[in-house]
C-alpha positions in Angstrom: 47.2 53.5 195.3 47.5 56.1 197.7 45.5 56.7 200.6 43.3 59.8 201.1 44.9 63.1 202.5 42.0 62.8 205.1 43.4 59.8 206.3 47.0 60.2 205.8 46.2 63.3 208.3 46.8 62.9 212.2 43.9 63.5 214.2 44.1 66.9 215.8 44.1 66.3 219.5 41.8 68.8 221.0 42.6 71.3 223.5 40.9 70.9 226.6 41.8 73.6 229.6 42.2 71.6 232.9 42.4 72.6 236.6 46.0 73.1 238.1 46.4 71.1 241.2 45.5 73.1 244.4 48.9 72.7 244.9 50.3 74.0 241.6 47.4 77.0 241.9 49.1 78.1 245.3 52.7 77.6 243.8 51.3 79.3 240.9 50.0 82.6 243.6 52.9 82.4 245.6 55.1 82.9 242.7 53.4 85.9 241.2 53.1 87.1 245.4 57.3 87.2 245.3 57.2 88.8 241.6 54.9 91.9 243.1 57.6 92.3 246.2 59.4 94.5 243.5 56.9 95.6 242.0 54.4 96.2 244.4 54.8 99.7 246.3 55.9 98.1 250.4 54.0 99.6 253.0 52.1 99.1 256.6 50.4 99.8 259.8 50.6 100.8 263.0 49.2 97.9 265.4 48.3 97.9 268.8 48.2 94.3 270.7 45.0 93.8 274.1 45.2 90.8 275.5 46.2 87.9 273.0 44.9 90.1 269.7 46.8 92.3 267.4 44.8 94.6 265.3 45.8 97.3 262.8 45.4 101.0 263.3 42.6 102.3 260.9 44.4 104.9 258.9 48.0 104.8 260.0 49.4 103.2 256.4 52.0 104.2 255.9 54.7 103.2 253.0 58.1 101.9 253.6 62.3 100.6 251.9 60.6 98.3 250.0 61.4 94.2 250.5 61.8 92.7 247.4 61.7 88.0 247.9 64.7 86.5 246.9 64.8 83.8 244.7 66.6 81.7 247.6 63.7 83.4 250.4 60.9 82.5 247.8 61.3 78.5 248.2 62.3 78.6 251.9 59.1 80.7 252.3 57.6 77.1 251.5 59.2 75.2 254.8 58.4 78.1 256.4 55.1 78.0 255.4 55.1 74.0 257.0 56.9 75.3 260.5 53.9 78.3 260.5 51.3 75.9 260.2 52.7 72.9 262.1 50.1 72.9 265.0 47.2 73.0 262.5 48.4 70.6 260.1 49.1 67.5 263.3 45.8 68.4 264.6 44.3 67.6 260.7 46.5 64.5 260.8 45.2 63.0 264.6 41.8 64.1 263.4 42.0 61.1 260.4 43.8 58.9 262.6 40.9 59.2 265.1 38.5 59.0 262.3 40.5 55.7 261.1 40.1 54.0 265.0 36.5 54.6 265.0 35.9 53.3 261.5 38.1 50.3 262.2 36.3 49.3 265.5 32.9 49.5 263.2 31.5 52.2 265.6 30.6 55.1 262.8 29.7 52.4 260.8 27.8 50.4 263.3 26.0 53.7 263.6 24.7 54.8 260.5 23.8 51.5 259.3 21.2 51.0 262.0 20.0 54.0 262.0 19.2 54.2 258.5 17.5 50.1 259.5 15.7 51.5 261.5 14.3 55.1 259.7 14.0 53.7 256.3 10.7 52.6 255.7 9.4 56.1 257.6 10.6 58.7 254.8 9.7 62.0 256.4 11.3 60.4 259.7 13.8 59.2 257.7 15.6 61.6 255.7 15.4 63.8 259.4 17.2 61.2 261.4 19.2 60.6 258.6 20.1 63.9 257.8 20.6 65.3 261.1 22.5 62.0 262.0 25.1 62.9 258.6 24.5 66.9 259.3 26.3 66.1 262.9 29.1 64.5 261.7 29.7 66.8 259.2 30.4 69.8 260.9 32.3 68.0 263.4 34.5 66.8 260.9 34.3 63.4 261.5 32.9 62.2 258.1 33.6 64.7 255.5 35.2 63.1 252.2 34.8 59.8 253.2 31.1 60.7 252.8 31.6 59.2 249.6 31.7 55.9 250.5 28.2 55.9 252.3 26.4 56.9 249.4 25.9 53.5 247.8 23.8 53.0 251.0 21.8 56.0 250.4 21.3 54.6 246.4 20.2 51.5 247.8 17.6 53.2 250.3 16.3 55.6 247.2 15.6 52.3 245.3 13.3 50.3 248.2 11.2 53.8 248.8 10.7 54.5 245.2 13.2 57.6 245.1 16.2 58.8 242.2 19.0 58.3 242.2 19.6 62.2 243.6 17.2 61.3 246.1 19.4 58.8 247.8 22.7 60.4 247.3 21.1 63.8 248.6 20.1 62.7 252.0 23.5 61.1 252.8 25.7 64.1 250.5 23.4 67.0 251.6 22.8 66.1 254.6 26.5 66.2 255.7 27.1 69.1 254.0 24.9 70.9 255.6 26.3 70.4 258.9 30.2 71.0 257.6 29.0 74.2 255.1 27.9 75.6 259.0 30.4 74.3 260.5 30.6 74.7 264.7 33.5 72.4 265.5 35.5 71.5 262.8 38.9 71.7 263.3 39.3 72.7 259.9 38.7 74.9 258.0 37.0 76.7 261.8 39.8 76.0 263.1 42.1 76.7 261.7 41.0 80.2 261.1 39.9 81.0 264.0 43.5 80.3 264.9 44.8 82.7 262.1 42.5 85.3 263.1 43.6 85.0 266.2 40.2 84.4 268.0 40.1 81.8 270.8 39.3 78.1 269.3 35.5 77.1 268.1 34.7 80.5 270.0 31.3 82.2 268.6 29.6 78.9 268.7 26.1 80.2 270.0 25.0 82.0 266.8 26.7 79.1 265.0 24.7 76.8 266.3 21.5 78.8 264.7 22.9 78.7 261.7 23.4 75.2 261.4 19.5 74.9 262.4 18.8 76.7 259.9 21.1 75.1 257.1 20.0 71.8 258.4 16.3 72.2 257.9 16.5 74.1 255.1 17.8 71.2 253.5 15.5 68.5 255.4 12.8 70.5 254.0 13.5 70.9 250.3 14.5 67.2 250.0 11.8 66.2 251.4 9.7 68.0 248.9 11.7 66.9 246.1 10.5 63.3 247.0 7.2 64.0 247.8 7.0 65.1 243.5 9.1 61.7 243.0 6.1 59.9 244.5 3.4 62.3 242.4 4.7 62.2 239.3 7.5 59.7 238.0 8.4 63.2 235.0 9.1 64.6 238.2 12.7 63.5 238.7 15.9 66.0 237.0 17.8 62.1 235.5 14.4 61.8 233.5 13.3 58.3 232.9 16.6 56.7 233.9 16.7 57.0 237.7 19.5 55.1 238.6 22.2 56.2 235.5 25.3 54.5 238.1 26.4 50.7 236.3 25.1 48.0 237.9 22.0 49.6 240.5 20.1 47.2 238.9 21.6 44.7 241.5 20.9 47.0 244.6 18.1 45.7 245.3 19.5 42.5 246.6 21.6 43.9 249.1 18.6 45.9 251.1 18.8 43.8 253.7 22.5 44.1 254.3 22.9 43.9 258.5 25.7 45.7 260.6 25.5 45.1 264.4 25.4 48.0 266.6 27.2 46.4 269.7 27.0 47.7 273.0 30.7 48.1 273.0 29.9 50.8 269.7 27.9 52.6 272.0 30.3 53.1 274.8 32.9 54.1 272.4 31.1 56.6 270.6 29.7 57.8 274.4 33.5 58.3 274.6 34.3 60.2 271.7 31.3 62.6 272.2 32.1 63.1 276.0 36.0 64.2 275.3 34.8 66.6 272.6 32.3 68.4 274.7 35.1 68.1 277.6 37.4 70.0 275.3 34.5 72.2 273.9 34.1 73.1 277.9 37.9 73.3 277.9 38.4 75.7 274.8 35.7 78.1 276.1 36.7 77.9 280.1 40.3 77.3 280.2 41.6 78.6 276.6 42.6 75.4 275.5 43.5 75.8 271.4 45.0 73.4 269.1 47.0 71.5 271.2 44.6 70.3 273.4 42.6 69.6 270.9 45.0 67.5 268.8 46.1 65.6 272.5 41.8 64.9 272.9 42.1 63.3 269.4 44.7 61.0 270.5 42.9 60.6 273.7 40.1 59.3 272.2 42.1 57.3 269.6 43.9 55.4 272.4 40.9 54.1 274.5 38.3 53.9 271.9 41.0 51.5 269.9 41.1 49.7 273.5 37.7 49.4 274.0 37.2 48.0 270.8 39.4 45.1 271.1 42.5 46.5 269.2 45.6 45.5 269.6 48.5 47.8 270.9 50.0 47.4 267.2 47.1 47.6 265.3 45.8 51.0 267.0 49.2 52.8 266.0 48.8 51.2 262.6 45.5 52.4 261.9 46.0 56.1 263.6 49.4 55.9 261.1 46.9 55.0 258.3 44.5 57.7 258.9 47.1 60.0 258.4 48.2 59.3 255.6 44.8 59.4 253.8 44.6 63.5 255.7 47.9 64.5 254.1 47.1 66.0 251.0 44.4 68.3 252.7 47.0 68.8 255.9 49.9 69.9 254.1 48.0 72.4 251.6 47.4 74.5 254.8 51.5 74.8 254.9 51.4 75.7 251.2 49.2 78.2 251.1 50.3 79.9 254.5 53.7 80.6 252.8 51.4 83.0 250.6 51.4 85.3 253.7 54.7 84.4 254.5 55.9 86.1 250.8 53.3 88.8 251.6 54.7 89.5 254.9 58.5 89.1 254.2 57.8 91.6 251.3 56.0 93.4 253.1 53.1 93.6 250.9 50.0 92.2 252.8 49.5 95.1 254.7 49.3 96.8 251.0 46.9 94.7 249.5 44.9 95.1 252.5 44.4 98.5 252.6 43.9 98.9 248.9 40.9 96.4 249.2 39.8 98.6 252.5 39.8 101.6 249.7 38.0 100.1 247.6 35.2 99.3 250.5 36.0 103.0 251.6 32.7 104.6 252.1 30.6 101.4 252.7 28.8 100.6 255.8 30.2 97.4 258.0 27.2 95.8 256.1 28.1 96.3 252.6 31.8 95.4 253.5 30.3 91.9 255.7 28.3 91.2 252.7 31.7 91.5 250.5 33.2 89.6 252.5 31.2 86.6 252.2 30.8 87.1 247.9 34.1 87.4 247.5 35.1 84.3 249.2 31.7 82.1 247.7 34.1 83.0 244.3 37.5 82.8 245.2 36.4 78.8 246.3 35.7 78.4 242.8 39.3 78.4 242.5 40.6 77.1 245.8 38.6 74.3 246.4 40.3 73.5 249.7 38.3 75.4 252.6 41.9 75.1 254.8 43.8 76.5 251.3 40.9 79.0 251.6 41.5 80.0 254.8 45.1 80.8 254.6 45.0 82.8 251.8 42.0 85.0 252.7 42.1 85.3 256.5 45.2 86.8 256.8 43.6 89.9 254.3 40.3 89.5 256.2 41.3 89.9 259.7 43.0 93.8 260.0 40.7 94.5 257.1 38.1 93.7 259.1 39.4 95.8 262.1 40.0 99.1 259.4 36.0 98.8 258.5 34.4 98.3 261.6 33.3 94.4 261.3 34.2 91.8 264.2 37.0 89.3 263.1 34.6 86.2 264.1 32.0 88.0 262.0 34.7 88.0 259.0 35.6 84.7 259.6 32.5 83.2 259.4 31.9 85.3 256.0 34.4 82.7 254.8 32.9 79.8 256.4 29.6 80.5 254.7 31.0 82.0 251.6 32.8 78.3 250.7 29.8 76.9 251.9 27.5 77.3 250.1 29.3 77.1 246.5 30.7 73.5 248.4 27.8 71.5 246.5 27.9 73.4 243.1 31.3 73.8 243.2 33.0 71.3 239.6 36.3 72.1 241.5 35.8 69.9 244.4 37.2 66.3 244.7 34.1 65.2 246.7 31.2 67.0 244.8 32.7 65.3 241.5 33.3 61.6 243.9 29.7 61.3 244.8 28.3 62.4 241.4 30.4 59.7 239.8 29.5 56.8 242.5 25.9 57.7 241.8 26.2 58.6 238.0 24.2 61.8 238.2 25.5 64.0 235.2 26.9 67.6 236.7 23.8 69.4 234.9 20.9 67.4 236.5 22.9 67.7 239.6 23.0 71.7 239.5 19.4 72.0 238.3 18.5 70.1 241.7 21.3 71.7 243.8 21.0 75.7 242.5 17.9 76.7 244.0 19.1 75.3 247.8 22.4 76.6 247.1 20.6 79.9 246.5 18.2 79.3 249.7 21.9 78.6 251.8 23.1 81.9 250.8 20.2 83.5 251.8 20.6 82.1 254.9 23.7 83.4 255.5 23.3 86.7 254.0 20.6 87.3 256.8 23.1 85.9 259.5 26.0 88.0 258.4 24.1 91.2 258.8 22.7 89.9 261.8 26.8 89.2 263.3 27.2 93.0 262.0 24.4 94.7 264.1 25.3 92.7 267.0 29.5 93.2 267.4 29.7 89.8 267.7 32.8 89.4 269.1 34.8 86.2 270.1 32.3 84.6 272.7 
C-alpha cells in the first residue's frame, strides 16, 4: 500500500536569518573596505599637530595616488590591528582579572547581598539604593556582562515585594546599564574611544557626572512608577497574568532568607579598590596617566585585594588569568575592529570617507552635525552590538570629522557613547539583554513594551546634553 504523497515528501526547512557573529561582521566589513581600496578614489587631508593632538585641516582634502590593499596586506592588517590595540586589549583583560579577584574574595557579592537584604522591605529606598549601587558598578565597568548573574536576586526580591519579573530584573539590569550607558570611568568603551580620539583618559568627567545622574534618576523614577502601578492593579503588568514566566520561579520564595556575609575584610578590599581608582583618576587628570597606568592600577588592586582576602599567591594568579579569559572575546574584538581602520588608512580611504561625511553635513550647524553623529551611532549599534567594536570603527571617522564641522572631539566621543547607550537595553543583538530576558523568562516583545518609553527618555536626555556640549565647546577637561 503506497504512502500518501504528503508523507513521502521531506519537510522543507524554514529559512531563517541569523545575525552574524560580531567577528564575522567585522571581517566582512574589513574585506569590503579592502575591495573598496581598488575602486574608491584615494585622498587625504593636511594635518597639524598641537601638543599631543593631531587634527585634520578643514578644506585641505586632495586626491592622491591609489593605494590598493593586497590580499597579503589584508590578512596582515588583522594582526596590525591587534598590535595597535594592544594597550587597550590588555587593559580590558586586566579589568576581567581584577573583577574575578574581587568576586573570588566575596567582596562584591557581600556588598550587593548586604544592601539588598537591608532595604528590600522599603520599596522606594530599595530601588534608589540598589539601582544606585549597580549603576556605580556599571559606570566604572566593574559589573557589566556579569549583571546576568544577579538577575535571580532581583526576581526573588520582586516576588517578596509583590512585583512582577520585569520590575525585579529592571532594578538590577537597568540600574547597571543606566550607569554603563552614561559611563564615567569604564576602560571600554569610554577609555578606548578617548584614546583613539587622542583625548586625555577620562577627561570631561564633570559633564559626564551630570549626564550619569540624569540617566540614573530617570531610571529610578520610571521603575518606581511602574511598581506603583503594579500595587494598584494586577492588570498593570506588561506580562499580563503570568508575572513570573521563568521556569522554577515558583520555588523562588524558598531562597528569600539566603544570607551572604559582608565582613570587615570585604569592606577593606572594596576600600582599597575604590581608593586605588580615585588615585588613578587623579593621576589621569593631573599627571597625564593613560591606559598603561590604569592597567598597572588593576594589577595593584588584584594583588592587594587577593592578599587581604586570604588568597594564596597561586590562587591570585589562577583567578586573575581566569578572569582575563572571560573577557578575551570582548578584548580581541577591539583589535579586529581596529584592523578596519588599518585597512582604510593603508588604502588611503579614511580621509575620503570623512570628506564624504563632511560633504553630507556641509551647511549643517555644529549642533545639527553632533545630533547626526548621535543618531548614526545609535543605528550602527544594532549592527555592531559591541561598544568597543563600534568605537574602533566609528571614532577614527568621527574624530577628524568633528574637527571639520566645528565640534570638539569630546562631543564626538560622547555622541557615540550616548548613541549606543540609549539603544543598549532594547537591542536584540545584545547578548547581555538576551541572557537577562532568558534568565527571567521575559518575552522580548513584552520587554520592549516596558523599556521603549525609558529608552526614549534616555534619548532625549542624551540629545539635550549633546547640544549643551556643542554650545559650551566641551573640551578635553
